[in-house]
C-alpha positions in Angstrom: -72.8 70.0 210.0 -75.0 67.2 211.2 -74.1 63.7 210.2 -77.3 63.0 208.2 -76.8 66.1 206.0 -73.1 65.3 205.6 -73.9 61.8 204.4 -76.3 63.0 201.8 -73.9 65.6 200.5 -71.1 62.9 200.5 -73.2 60.6 198.3 -73.8 63.4 195.7 -70.2 64.5 195.6 -68.9 61.0 195.3 -71.1 60.4 192.3 -70.3 63.7 190.6 -66.6 64.2 191.5 -65.4 60.7 192.3 -63.9 61.8 195.7 -65.0 61.0 199.2 -65.5 63.9 201.6 -64.8 61.4 204.5 -61.2 62.1 203.6 -61.7 65.9 203.9 -61.9 68.4 206.7 -65.2 70.3 206.6 -64.9 74.1 207.3 -67.8 76.4 207.3 -68.5 80.1 206.5 -71.9 81.6 206.6 -72.9 80.4 203.1 -70.5 77.7 202.2 -69.1 74.3 203.3 -65.5 73.9 202.2 -64.3 70.3 202.0 -60.5 70.5 202.2 -58.5 67.4 201.2 -55.1 67.2 202.9 -52.1 66.8 200.5 -54.4 66.9 197.4 -54.4 69.8 194.9 -58.2 70.5 195.2 -61.0 71.3 197.4 -64.8 71.2 196.9 -67.0 74.2 197.8 -70.7 73.5 198.5 -72.8 76.7 198.7 -76.0 77.1 200.6 -77.7 79.8 198.5 -80.2 80.4 195.8 -79.3 79.8 192.1 -77.3 82.4 190.4 -78.1 83.3 186.8 -76.0 81.8 184.0 -74.4 85.2 183.3 -73.5 85.6 187.0 -71.8 82.2 187.0 -70.0 82.9 183.8 -68.8 86.2 185.1 -67.3 84.6 188.1 -65.3 82.2 186.0 -64.3 84.9 183.5 -63.0 87.2 186.3 -61.0 84.4 187.8 -59.5 83.7 184.4 -58.7 87.4 183.9 -56.9 87.5 187.3 -54.6 84.5 186.6 -52.0 86.4 184.4 -51.5 88.8 187.3 -51.5 86.4 190.2 -50.7 82.8 189.5 -51.9 81.7 193.0 -55.6 82.5 192.0 -57.2 79.0 191.9 -59.2 78.0 188.9 -62.3 75.8 189.0 -62.1 72.2 187.8 -64.8 70.4 186.0 -66.9 67.5 187.6 -67.1 64.0 186.1 -70.0 65.4 184.1 -67.8 68.0 182.6 -69.6 70.8 184.6 -67.9 73.7 186.4 -71.0 74.1 188.6 -73.0 71.1 189.9 -76.5 71.9 191.3 -78.5 69.5 193.5 -81.3 69.5 196.1 -81.3 67.9 199.5 -84.5 68.0 201.5 -85.9 70.8 199.4 -82.9 73.0 199.7 -80.7 74.0 196.8 -76.9 73.4 196.9 -74.2 74.3 194.4 -70.8 72.6 194.3 -67.6 73.5 192.6 -64.2 71.9 192.7 -61.1 74.2 192.7 -57.7 72.9 191.6 -54.0 73.9 192.0 -54.4 75.0 195.6 -51.3 74.0 197.5 -50.5 74.2 201.2 -53.1 74.3 204.0 -55.4 76.7 205.8 -53.3 78.8 208.1 -54.0 78.4 211.8 -54.5 81.6 213.7 -51.7 80.5 216.1 -49.3 80.5 213.2 -50.0 84.0 211.8 -46.8 86.0 211.7 -45.9 89.4 210.2 -44.8 87.8 206.9 -48.2 86.1 206.6 -50.0 89.5 206.7 -47.6 90.9 204.2 -48.3 88.1 201.8 -52.1 88.3 202.2 -51.9 92.0 201.6 -49.8 91.5 198.5 -52.4 89.1 197.1 -55.4 91.3 197.8 -53.6 94.4 196.6 -52.9 92.7 193.3 -56.5 91.7 192.9 -57.8 95.2 193.6 -55.2 96.7 191.3 -56.5 94.6 188.4 -60.1 95.5 189.4 -59.2 99.2 189.3 -57.6 98.9 185.8 -60.6 97.0 184.5 -63.0 99.5 185.7 -60.9 102.3 184.2 -61.1 100.4 180.9 -64.9 100.1 181.2 -64.9 96.3 181.7 -68.0 95.2 183.5 -68.9 91.8 184.8 -72.4 90.6 185.4 -72.2 90.6 189.2 -74.3 92.2 191.9 -73.4 95.3 193.9 -72.7 94.5 197.5 -75.1 97.2 198.6 -77.9 95.5 196.7 -77.1 92.1 198.2 -77.0 93.6 201.7 -80.4 95.3 201.2 -82.0 92.1 199.8 -80.7 90.0 202.7 -81.9 92.6 205.3 -85.3 92.6 203.7 -85.5 88.8 203.8 -84.7 88.5 207.5 -86.1 91.8 208.8 -88.8 90.0 210.8 -86.1 88.1 212.7 -83.9 91.0 213.6 -84.4 92.5 217.1 -85.3 96.3 216.9 -82.1 97.5 218.6 -79.9 95.4 216.3 -81.9 96.5 213.2 -81.4 100.2 214.1 -77.6 99.6 214.3 -77.5 97.6 211.0 -79.5 100.3 209.2 -77.1 103.0 210.5 -74.1 101.0 209.2 -75.9 100.4 205.9 -76.7 104.0 205.4 -73.1 105.1 206.1 -71.7 102.6 203.7 -74.2 103.5 201.0 -73.4 107.2 201.3 -69.7 106.6 200.3 -69.0 107.5 196.7 -68.1 104.7 194.3 -64.7 106.2 193.4 -62.3 104.8 190.9 -59.5 103.3 192.9 -61.6 102.5 195.9 -64.6 100.7 194.4 -64.7 97.8 191.9 -65.2 94.0 191.7 -64.0 92.3 194.9 -63.5 88.7 195.9 -66.5 89.2 198.3 -65.7 86.5 200.8 -62.0 87.0 201.5 -61.1 85.1 204.7 -58.7 82.5 206.0 -60.9 79.5 205.1 -60.9 80.6 201.5 -57.2 80.3 200.8 -54.3 77.9 201.4 -50.9 79.0 202.6 -47.8 77.4 201.1 -44.8 79.2 202.7 -45.1 82.7 201.4 -47.6 81.9 198.6 -51.4 82.4 199.2 -53.5 80.3 197.0 -57.0 81.9 196.7 -60.2 80.2 195.8 -64.0 80.5 196.3 -64.9 83.5 194.1 -68.6 82.5 194.4 -69.3 85.8 196.2 -67.4 88.1 193.9 -69.3 91.5 193.9 -68.9 95.2 193.2 -68.0 96.9 196.5 -65.6 99.2 198.2 -62.3 97.4 198.3 -62.2 97.8 202.1 -65.0 95.2 202.2 -62.4 92.5 201.3 -60.0 93.8 203.9 -62.7 93.9 206.5 -63.7 90.3 205.7 -60.2 89.1 206.3 -59.8 91.1 209.6 -63.1 89.9 211.0 -62.4 86.3 210.2 -59.0 86.4 211.9 -60.5 87.7 215.1 -63.6 85.5 215.1 -61.5 82.4 214.4 -59.2 83.1 217.4 -56.3 85.3 216.3 -54.8 86.7 219.5 -57.8 85.6 221.5 -58.5 87.6 224.6 -56.4 90.6 223.6 -57.6 94.1 222.7 -58.8 93.9 219.1 -58.0 97.5 218.3 -54.4 97.2 219.5 -53.9 94.0 217.7 -55.4 95.3 214.4 -53.5 98.6 214.3 -50.2 97.4 215.8 -49.8 93.8 214.7 -51.9 93.2 211.6 -52.6 96.3 209.5 -49.0 97.7 209.4 -47.7 94.5 207.8 -50.8 94.0 205.6 -50.4 97.5 204.2 -46.8 96.7 203.3 -47.9 93.9 201.0 -51.1 95.6 199.8 -49.4 98.9 198.8 -46.8 97.0 196.7 -49.6 96.6 194.2 -52.4 99.1 195.0 -52.0 102.8 195.1 -53.4 104.2 198.4 -53.8 107.8 199.4 -53.6 109.1 203.0 -57.4 108.5 203.6 -57.7 105.1 201.9 -58.0 103.1 205.1 -60.3 105.6 207.0 -63.4 103.5 206.8 -62.0 100.1 207.7 -63.9 99.8 211.0 -67.1 100.8 209.3 -66.6 97.9 206.8 -65.8 95.5 209.6 -69.2 96.4 211.1 -70.8 96.0 207.7 -69.2 92.5 207.3 -70.3 91.4 210.8 -73.9 92.6 210.0 -73.8 90.6 206.7 -72.6 87.5 208.6 -75.2 87.9 211.3 -78.1 88.3 208.8 -76.8 85.4 206.8 -77.0 83.2 209.9 -80.6 84.1 210.4 -81.4 82.5 207.1 -79.8 79.1 207.8 -81.2 78.2 211.2 -82.9 75.0 209.8 -80.2 73.5 207.6 -78.0 71.7 210.3 -74.9 73.8 209.7 -73.6 73.9 213.3 -74.9 72.6 216.6 -74.5 75.9 218.4 -76.0 78.2 215.8 -78.1 80.1 218.2 -75.0 81.0 220.4 -73.1 82.1 217.3 -76.0 84.2 216.2 -76.3 85.9 219.6 -72.6 86.5 219.7 -72.6 88.3 216.3 -75.8 90.1 217.3 -74.1 91.5 220.4 -71.1 92.7 218.4 -73.1 94.5 215.7 -75.5 96.0 218.2 -72.6 98.1 219.7 -71.4 101.4 218.3 -67.7 100.6 218.5 -67.1 97.4 216.5 -63.6 96.7 217.7 -64.4 97.3 221.4 -67.5 95.0 221.0 -65.3 92.3 219.5 -62.9 92.5 222.3 -65.7 92.2 224.9 -67.6 89.5 223.0 -64.5 87.3 222.4 -63.4 87.6 226.1 -66.9 86.5 227.2 -66.8 83.6 224.7 -63.4 82.5 226.0 -64.6 82.7 229.6 -67.7 80.6 228.8 -65.6 77.9 227.2 -63.4 77.7 230.3 -66.5 77.5 232.5 
């Protein structure tokens, strides 16, 4: 984030929440800034995205509230000094939305510190969430949230003029394959929608989850893929074969925790690589929308990096090659 934008956001958040983001670490995912305050039981999320309807916002908060009895480490939003759960403001003609989340303890886990127990605990948390989602769908409970397929299609339509033809062909193929999957009970329901290591704190074996802004109806593997993609792109086992790391060092332990809560048949995990590609495509297209907002200094390099990965037919091999090239360029 450039300093001018950060200062403008700082002034707004200081007025509305009474906290100074100079004391926080700023982390970024494709649509959000997360201001993480060390040793304090809250963080502030600032989203760079269009307004959601009132019903969508209320549905997010209702779902978080419904999850709390099943997983106490799901973090609830905290009101601003104005008594609002959602603060909206404009800077230089761009809309931002801010929310404060409380009761998060611990810190964001560094990729160098990820051990088997960490993957078990993350799996346990996500399995519990998907179990609740399955039960709610079976009961006919419906929240006013978009389907991920609709969000994907809308985003692709907005940025289609910016996508090179060879990458667009690959993205369309991934989209069609995902859209062709049936929305089966037990595999499809409301998901976190942005489940990755910048959106939860780790306190020993407890995972404190926040940022439900992107909650959406999707295949549950989308949440799993979001986590896997983030681990790799943020440096987990950098330089090693991603396929080997995923299937030998991550997924076996993740499954242990996940399947404590969520019933999975023999084919439950079959489409995980497809959803990793789907998630990379979503991240790539999202970056095409924010090239003028001062998010990062090397935005074009990140965009090219994700574009290379999604343009390849084998997503894990592409990640391995892309991450090795990235590491070599940093050394050079």
